[in-house]
C-alpha positions in Angstrom: -26.1 24.5 191.4 -23.3 22.1 190.4 -22.9 20.7 186.9 -24.2 17.3 186.0 -21.9 14.6 184.9 -22.9 15.1 181.3 -22.3 18.9 181.6 -18.9 18.3 183.1 -18.0 15.8 180.3 -19.2 18.3 177.6 -17.0 21.0 179.2 -14.0 18.7 179.1 -14.7 17.9 175.5 -14.8 21.6 174.6 -11.5 21.9 176.4 -10.2 19.1 174.1 -9.6 16.9 177.1 -11.2 13.9 175.5 -9.4 11.3 177.5 -10.7 12.8 180.8 -14.2 13.1 179.3 -14.3 9.4 178.3 -13.0 8.2 181.6 -15.5 10.4 183.5 -18.4 9.1 181.4 -17.4 5.5 181.5 -17.3 5.6 185.3 -21.0 6.5 185.3 -22.1 4.0 182.6 -24.5 2.2 184.9 -26.1 5.3 186.1 -26.7 6.6 182.6 -27.6 3.2 181.0 -30.2 3.8 178.2 -29.5 7.6 178.0 -29.3 8.9 174.5 -27.3 12.0 175.5 -24.8 9.9 177.4 -24.2 7.5 174.5 -23.9 10.5 172.1 -21.4 12.3 174.2 -19.3 9.2 174.8 -19.4 8.4 171.1 -18.2 11.9 170.0 -15.5 11.9 172.7 -14.1 8.6 171.4 -14.3 9.8 167.9 -12.1 12.8 168.6 -9.7 10.4 170.4 -9.4 8.4 167.1 -11.0 5.3 168.7 -13.4 4.6 165.8 -14.5 1.2 167.1 -15.6 2.6 170.5 -17.2 5.6 168.8 -19.2 3.3 166.5 -20.3 1.2 169.5 -21.8 4.2 171.4 -23.2 5.9 168.3 -25.1 2.6 167.5 -26.5 2.5 171.1 -27.6 6.2 170.7 -29.1 5.4 167.3 -31.2 2.6 168.8 -32.9 5.3 170.9 -33.0 8.3 168.5 -32.1 8.6 164.9 -32.8 12.2 163.8 -29.9 14.0 165.5 -27.3 16.0 163.6 -24.4 15.3 165.9 -25.0 11.6 165.7 -25.4 11.6 161.9 -22.3 13.7 161.3 -20.3 11.6 163.7 -21.3 8.3 162.0 -20.7 9.9 158.6 -17.1 10.9 159.7 -16.4 7.3 160.7 -17.4 6.0 157.3 -15.5 8.7 155.6 -12.3 7.7 157.5 -12.8 4.2 156.3 -13.1 5.3 152.7 -16.8 4.1 152.6 -18.0 7.0 150.6 -21.5 5.6 150.0 -22.4 5.4 153.7 -20.6 8.6 154.6 -22.6 10.4 151.9 -25.9 9.0 153.2 -25.3 10.1 156.8 -24.2 13.6 155.8 -27.3 14.0 153.5 -29.5 12.9 156.4 -27.9 15.5 158.6 -28.7 18.1 155.9 -32.4 17.1 155.9 -32.6 18.0 159.6 -30.4 21.1 159.3 -30.1 22.4 155.7 -27.5 25.0 156.8 -25.2 22.7 158.7 -21.7 23.9 157.7 -19.9 20.7 158.6 -22.3 18.6 156.5 -22.0 21.0 153.6 -18.2 21.0 153.8 -18.2 17.2 154.0 -20.5 16.8 151.0 -18.3 19.2 149.0 -15.2 17.2 149.8 -16.9 14.0 148.9 -18.1 15.5 145.6 -14.6 16.5 144.6 -12.7 13.4 145.9 -15.2 10.5 145.8 -13.0 8.8 143.2 -9.7 9.8 144.7 -9.0 7.5 147.6 -5.5 8.9 148.2 -7.1 12.3 149.1 -9.1 10.6 151.7 -6.0 9.0 153.1 -4.3 12.4 153.1 -7.2 13.8 155.0 -6.9 11.1 157.7 -3.1 11.2 158.0 -3.0 15.0 158.3 -5.7 15.0 161.0 -7.9 17.4 159.0 -10.7 14.8 158.9 -11.7 16.3 162.2 -13.1 19.2 160.2 -15.9 16.9 159.4 -16.5 15.7 163.0 -19.5 17.0 165.0 -18.6 20.5 166.3 -18.0 20.7 170.0 -17.8 24.4 170.5 -15.0 26.9 171.2 -12.5 26.0 173.8 -13.3 28.1 176.8 -9.6 28.2 177.7 -8.5 29.5 174.3 -8.5 33.2 175.2 -6.6 32.6 178.5 -4.1 30.4 176.8 -3.5 32.9 174.0 -2.7 35.6 176.5 -0.4 33.3 178.4 1.3 32.2 175.2 1.7 35.8 174.1 3.4 36.7 177.4 5.6 33.6 177.2 6.6 34.3 173.7 7.5 37.9 174.7 9.7 36.6 177.5 11.4 34.0 175.3 12.1 36.5 172.5 13.6 38.9 175.1 15.8 36.2 176.5 16.7 35.0 172.9 17.9 38.5 172.0 19.9 38.9 175.2 21.6 35.5 175.4 21.6 34.0 171.9 25.2 33.7 170.7 26.2 35.9 167.7 27.6 32.9 165.8 25.1 30.1 165.2 26.3 26.6 165.2 26.7 24.8 161.9 23.8 22.5 162.4 21.0 25.0 163.0 18.1 24.6 160.6 14.4 24.9 160.2 13.8 21.8 162.4 15.1 21.0 165.9 18.3 22.5 167.1 21.0 19.7 166.9 23.9 21.8 168.2 24.1 19.6 171.3 24.7 16.6 169.1 27.6 18.2 167.2 30.7 16.0 167.1 33.6 17.2 169.3 37.1 17.6 167.9 38.1 14.4 169.8 35.2 12.4 168.4 36.1 13.5 164.9 39.8 12.6 165.3 39.0 9.2 166.9 35.9 8.2 165.0 36.9 4.6 164.6 36.4 2.3 167.6 39.4 0.3 168.8 37.2 -2.4 170.5 35.0 -4.4 168.1 34.3 -7.2 170.5 31.1 -5.8 172.1 28.8 -5.4 169.1 28.2 -6.9 165.6 29.9 -4.8 162.9 28.5 -5.0 159.4 30.3 -2.0 157.9 34.0 -1.3 158.3 34.5 2.4 157.8 37.5 4.7 158.0 37.7 7.9 160.0 36.8 10.2 157.1 33.8 8.1 156.0 32.4 8.1 159.5 32.6 11.9 159.8 31.1 12.4 156.4 28.3 10.0 157.2 27.5 11.9 160.4 27.5 15.2 158.5 25.1 13.7 155.9 22.6 12.8 158.7 22.4 16.4 159.8 22.2 17.7 156.3 19.4 15.3 155.3 17.6 16.1 158.5 17.7 19.8 157.9 16.4 19.2 154.4 13.4 17.1 155.7 14.8 14.0 153.9 14.4 11.5 156.7 14.8 8.3 154.6 18.5 9.0 153.6 19.1 10.2 157.2 17.9 6.8 158.4 20.2 5.0 156.0 23.2 6.9 157.2 22.2 6.3 160.9 21.9 2.6 160.2 25.3 2.6 158.5 26.9 4.2 161.6 25.3 2.3 164.4 26.1 -1.0 162.6 29.7 0.0 161.8 33.0 0.3 163.6 32.3 3.9 164.6 33.1 4.8 168.2 30.4 4.3 170.9 29.9 8.0 171.4 29.3 8.6 167.7 26.8 5.7 167.6 25.0 7.1 170.7 24.7 10.5 169.1 23.4 8.9 165.9 20.7 7.1 167.9 19.8 10.4 169.5 19.5 11.9 166.0 17.2 9.0 165.0 14.7 10.0 167.7 14.2 13.4 165.9 13.1 11.8 162.6 9.5 12.0 161.6 7.2 9.0 161.6 4.4 10.9 159.8 5.2 10.1 156.2 2.6 10.0 153.5 2.6 9.3 149.8 2.9 13.0 149.0 5.8 13.6 151.5 7.9 10.7 150.2 10.1 12.1 147.5 10.8 9.8 144.5 14.6 10.0 145.0 14.2 8.8 148.5 11.7 6.0 147.7 14.1 3.0 147.6 13.4 0.1 145.2 12.7 -3.4 146.3 15.9 -4.5 144.7 18.0 -2.0 146.7 16.3 -2.8 150.0 16.5 -6.6 149.5 20.3 -6.2 148.8 20.9 -4.8 152.3 18.2 -5.2 154.9 20.2 -3.6 157.7 20.9 -0.4 155.8 17.3 0.3 155.0 15.6 -0.8 158.3 12.9 1.7 159.3 12.8 3.5 155.9 9.5 4.4 154.3 8.9 2.9 150.8 6.0 3.1 148.4 5.9 0.0 146.2 3.5 -0.9 143.5 2.3 -4.4 142.6 -0.4 -7.0 143.0 -1.9 -8.6 146.1 -1.7 -12.3 147.0 -2.8 -14.3 150.0 -4.8 -11.6 151.8 -6.2 -12.3 155.3 -7.4 -10.8 158.6 -5.7 -11.2 162.0 -7.7 -11.9 165.2 -6.7 -8.4 166.4 -8.3 -6.6 163.5 -5.1 -6.4 161.4 -5.0 -7.1 157.7 -2.1 -8.8 155.9 -1.1 -9.9 152.4 1.8 -10.6 150.2 2.7 -7.8 147.8 4.0 -9.0 144.5 6.2 -6.0 143.8 6.3 -4.8 140.2 3.6 -7.3 139.2 0.8 -4.8 138.7 0.7 -5.5 135.0 1.2 -9.3 135.5 4.4 -9.1 133.4 7.4 -8.5 135.6 7.9 -9.7 139.2 10.6 -8.0 141.2 9.9 -9.9 144.4 7.4 -10.8 147.0 7.2 -9.1 150.4 4.8 -9.7 153.3 2.8 -6.7 154.5 1.0 -6.3 157.8 -1.5 -3.4 158.5 -2.2 -2.8 162.1 -5.9 -2.2 163.0 -5.5 1.6 163.0 -4.0 1.6 159.6 -6.4 -0.8 157.8 -8.1 0.6 154.8 -10.6 -0.8 152.2 -8.8 -2.7 149.5 -9.9 -4.3 146.3 -7.6 -7.4 146.1 -8.3 -7.9 142.4 -6.8 -4.6 141.4 -3.2 -3.2 141.3 -2.1 -1.4 144.4 0.5 0.9 145.8 1.4 0.4 149.4 3.2 2.8 151.7 5.0 1.0 154.5 8.0 0.9 156.8 10.8 -1.6 156.1 11.5 -4.2 158.8 12.9 -7.7 159.0 11.7 -11.0 160.4 13.6 -14.2 160.1 16.0 -12.8 157.6 13.2 -11.6 155.3 12.0 -8.1 154.8 8.4 -7.2 155.4 6.4 -3.9 155.4 4.6 -2.4 158.3 1.7 -1.0 156.2 0.7 2.6 156.7 -1.5 3.5 153.7 -2.7 2.2 150.3 -3.6 3.7 146.9 -5.6 2.1 144.1 -6.3 4.2 140.9 -10.0 4.3 139.9 -9.0 3.2 136.3 -7.3 0.1 137.7 -4.0 1.2 136.1 -1.0 3.2 137.3 0.1 5.8 134.8 
């Protein structure tokens, strides 16, 4: 006997193919209208995709049919936890425990909430690292995991063998713990002719000599290998907006593609967290850099697309010293609960509109005491 649509969808979910599962279920929405199991499966699939809005919609439909279901309660609890709404998250996980006192996911979630209920930054870390999925409804062991492990083992064995046979005895200068950048190493010709002779095809903001261009390129590779992507971005911006040769600019842009966009408060080193004054002094040089600035909120509002925006009064968290004002926009997927009356630290990416800097907001932190130490 063939599997039903719901059985097929659940199998896809166990295989972690959530996009296929949601598309399959959505295509049968009319046939399964009013089905608790259908709404539940679709809600959980959307949850694992990170589509909290769609997950909430289908969980609410399921809840209108049946309330006492651990998968439903844990799923809704995870959504509230991701939003930082501890009160509602706690309620749903406790309700799940009433149905199943030994439920490991609910127990772990409650333990996490107990330890971090007053530490909003830990909840943001949980979300940014993706480990919040530990508190999602369990979907079972991936049936392909054993087969995949065997295949991966064989593949690794082949790669190691080829590595031993063909890997050159002398490693290139730019090898490191991250991606291999040997293909982007400057040639002897590029090093000798680093300055472009034709400056008519692009705007030049920085006039550099041959030695400075070579040193800047070396710095990019060094910073990249040290996982210091902010100073690497600065050097890349310097080169691509300078009189460097087109080939060096092209390689700098290729290097830029390797930089991480997954920066959190704890990953941003203090020495690489550029001040408002420094960024304001040279917008081009710090374009795309991550910064964490502390201050007070002014003129908050909500966009029609679900975004949230405000003006951050940098340095004004104690209402004594104002370094400057910068517009901040949080896209819907990055919006977090904010108390607009309290000081705030905002993590964002530097950009420019109309000659003025603004931040693409990624995360926020507000101390429970209302004061930054």
